[in-house]
C-alpha atoms as one frame of an Amber mdcrd trajectory, in Angstrom:
protein
  -0.639  22.195 -27.735   1.209  20.313 -25.531   0.582  21.334 -21.624   3.931
  20.792 -18.959   2.572  19.203 -16.328   3.756  19.475 -12.868   3.343  15.755
 -11.067   2.052  14.870  -7.598   1.795  11.344  -5.648   0.179  10.055  -2.383
  -0.487   6.719  -0.895  -3.153   6.274   1.534  -2.803   3.308   4.407  -6.131
   2.087   5.801  -5.882   0.710   9.534  -7.453  -3.079   9.887  -8.860  -2.105
   6.384 -10.278  -5.868   5.536 -11.761  -5.615   9.697 -13.893  -2.848   8.590
 -15.076  -3.705   5.793 -19.180  -3.187   6.978 -21.507  -6.296   5.116 -24.898
  -3.428   5.586 -23.497  -1.129   3.269 -22.346  -3.448   0.657 -25.702  -5.286
   0.470 -27.131  -1.535  -0.126 -24.750  -0.755  -2.113 -25.085  -4.007  -4.748
 -29.003  -4.243  -4.098 -30.286  -4.351  -7.006 -26.576  -4.787  -9.361 -26.109
  -8.092  -7.921 -28.387 -11.061  -7.860 -29.992 -11.888  -4.672 -28.926 -15.766
  -4.273 -25.538 -13.709  -5.137 -26.078 -11.382  -2.678 -27.148 -14.000   0.486
 -24.083 -16.193  -0.038 -21.925 -12.954   0.409 -23.288 -12.089   3.226 -23.670
 -15.315   4.672 -19.449 -15.230   3.917 -19.434 -12.132   6.307 -21.749 -12.188
   8.902 -23.096 -14.431  11.669 -19.446 -14.998  12.423 -17.070 -14.812  15.942
 -14.156 -15.180  17.634 -12.077 -16.413  20.703  -8.391 -15.787  22.114  -6.885
 -19.057  23.697  -4.300 -18.013  26.208  -2.407 -21.422  28.053  -4.860 -23.098
  28.814  -7.358 -20.305  29.373 -10.027 -19.720  26.091 -12.327 -16.174  26.224
 -16.063 -16.157  25.780 -17.116 -15.455  21.968 -17.375 -12.151  20.281 -19.394
 -11.400  17.403 -18.087  -9.861  14.203 -20.786  -7.386  13.254 -17.459  -6.354
  10.035 -14.894  -7.474   8.521 -14.258 -10.362   5.703 -11.632 -13.166   6.164
  -8.222 -12.084   5.549  -6.313 -14.889   3.643  -9.148 -15.934   2.009  -9.389
 -15.484  -1.745 -13.006 -14.305  -1.379 -12.009 -11.421   1.294  -9.851  -9.329
  -1.344 -12.229  -9.625  -4.190 -15.392  -8.608  -2.073 -12.566  -5.868  -0.227
 -12.409  -4.474  -4.275 -16.039  -4.368  -4.727 -16.561  -2.201  -1.711 -14.769
   0.660  -2.777 -14.604  -0.060  -6.531 -16.895   3.343  -6.798 -14.113   5.580
  -5.495 -12.666   5.954  -8.871 -15.748   8.156  -9.517 -14.911  10.197  -6.933
 -11.739  11.331  -7.699 -10.267  10.283 -10.755 -10.699  12.819 -13.592  -8.172
  13.738 -16.496  -5.437  15.041 -14.499  -6.090  12.727 -11.956  -5.319   8.887
 -11.658  -5.903   6.171  -8.940  -4.370   2.875  -8.716  -5.727   0.787  -6.363
  -4.437  -2.963  -5.184  -6.601  -4.272  -2.407  -5.758  -1.915   0.480  -3.260
  -0.076  -0.724  -4.521   3.196  -3.087  -2.367   5.713  -4.969  -3.555   8.357
  -6.619  -1.225  10.772  -9.031  -2.397  14.318  -9.655  -1.186  16.286 -12.346
  -1.939  19.906 -12.348  -0.515  22.447 -14.865   1.647  24.807 -12.349   3.348
  23.642  -8.866   1.010  25.408  -7.049  -2.041  23.838  -9.507  -0.502  20.479
  -8.232  -1.137  21.251  -4.473  -4.279  22.797  -4.827  -5.612  19.959  -6.722
  -3.938  17.146  -4.534  -5.230  18.743  -0.889  -9.052  19.056  -2.207  -8.314
  15.373  -4.189  -6.918  14.151  -0.525  -9.936  15.679   1.626 -12.312  14.035
  -1.156 -10.572  10.680  -0.712 -10.199  10.689   2.875 -14.073  11.732   2.959
 -14.466   8.679   0.980 -13.078   6.392   2.851 -14.544   6.990   6.032 -18.404
   7.411   4.593 -17.359   3.596   4.311 -16.552   2.545   7.632 -12.734   3.074
   7.083  -9.954   4.852   9.159  -7.241   6.304   7.427  -3.856   5.434   9.286
  -2.174   9.301   9.007   1.078   7.739  10.760   1.548   5.591   7.571  -0.211
   8.172   5.032   3.005   9.252   2.550   3.109  11.853  -0.181   5.867  12.861
  -2.739   6.515  15.619  -5.663   7.281  13.355  -8.785  10.368  14.827 -11.047
  13.261  17.434 -10.744  11.487  20.026  -9.444  10.923  21.249  -6.581   7.561
  21.554  -4.732   6.009  25.486  -3.901   6.400  24.405  -0.118   7.772  21.709
   2.433   4.584  20.167   3.417   0.758  19.580   2.185  -2.005  19.880   5.543
  -5.133  17.930   4.119  -8.060  18.259   7.181  -5.260  19.791   9.674  -3.020
  17.258   9.363   0.143  18.277   7.614   2.389  15.619   5.425   5.829  16.142
   4.711   7.228  15.652   1.108   8.992  12.405   0.437  12.101  11.997  -1.411
  11.336   7.698  -1.627   8.106   6.047  -0.865   7.483   2.311  -1.198   4.918
   0.742  -2.718   3.834  -2.860  -3.854   7.056  -3.675  -2.212   8.949  -0.884
  -4.771  11.045   1.894  -3.222  10.167   5.141  -5.849  11.973   8.037  -5.684
  11.381  11.058  -6.613  13.389  12.017  -9.824  12.209   8.096 -10.590  15.332
   6.414 -10.781  15.683   2.641  -9.777  19.277   3.670  -7.321  16.709   3.851
  -4.059  15.965   0.361  -4.756  19.095  -1.067  -5.427  20.269   0.713  -2.308
  17.675  -0.543  -0.512  18.317  -4.224  -1.807  21.842  -4.202  -1.095  21.553
  -3.500   2.212  18.316  -5.846   2.716  20.966  -8.290   0.950  24.496  -7.085
   3.084  21.439  -7.762   6.325  20.461 -11.620   5.427  24.240 -12.773   4.943
  25.280 -11.501   7.797  22.457 -13.155   9.890  23.372 -16.658   7.547  26.567
 -15.937   8.543  25.911 -16.178  12.114  23.509 -18.843  11.968  26.087 -20.997
  10.067  28.164 -22.222  13.226  24.187 -23.296  14.473  23.934 -25.545  11.594
  24.106 -28.985  10.692  25.690 -30.318   7.291  22.107 -31.241   5.782  20.591
 -27.842   7.333  23.382 -25.885   5.847  23.112 -27.481   2.378  19.323 -26.564
   2.648  20.656 -23.160   2.594  23.085 -23.321   0.789  20.861 -22.252  -2.212
  19.419 -19.544  -0.915  22.464 -17.909   0.213  24.136 -17.947  -3.355  20.893
 -16.602  -4.985  21.315 -13.752  -2.352  24.316 -13.212  -3.230  23.336 -13.201
  -6.681  20.948 -10.227  -6.637  23.204  -8.198  -3.886  26.487  -8.751  -7.040
  24.118  -7.309  -9.468  22.890  -4.390  -7.577  25.869  -3.424  -6.661  27.306
  -3.595 -10.066  24.121  -1.493 -11.572  24.572   1.000  -8.794  28.730   1.069
  -9.747  28.090   1.359 -13.358  25.418   4.465 -12.719  27.997   6.541 -10.948
  30.531   5.579 -13.123  28.672   6.788 -16.426  27.795  10.392 -14.396
């Protein structure tokens, strides 16, 4: 039997995610699963860190950091992924897919009916938020987005989770790609066209301030940008003609 599913997509964004990793939770989670030597090395990397602020000739006193991992390091994203790796077991099921990349998490929920999808998505998002808070993470509600996938319309315009109301978006930007609810490339092409036009206007403005050597250094970038802009324009125009 083939069941037609109604998909729903949510994107939860964390505030200062890498700064909130708790070494004590990490240690308790992996105690007995990793060797003592490896855990010691990881704790040595995470603990006994401090920071100072320098402004002009003034330098503040050092402040101790009791949580977080180093951003920009090779080990940082790996430790963060390990820290949240059991998220899958908390919310994933046959109708719930979880996609994570560092501190970005995307959840796709598929219900048998539109209302079933809404109910399932609400419960799943609440469990997701609860899990993150148990790990010391803080969800950025202002950047949390939801989207109804497919041509059908959702049974309501908003979804409420833990007292917070989220409207359904037509487009969501995920890992640099502008996704639209009809799963077409139109939104991404339009965004790239606008980006290209803005950059070309910026290059045109600063061109008069560049000497010949500086201009030639940027010339290849301008040409690549123009080619990309033209390709996006042509693809969008071709689709409009076929429709």
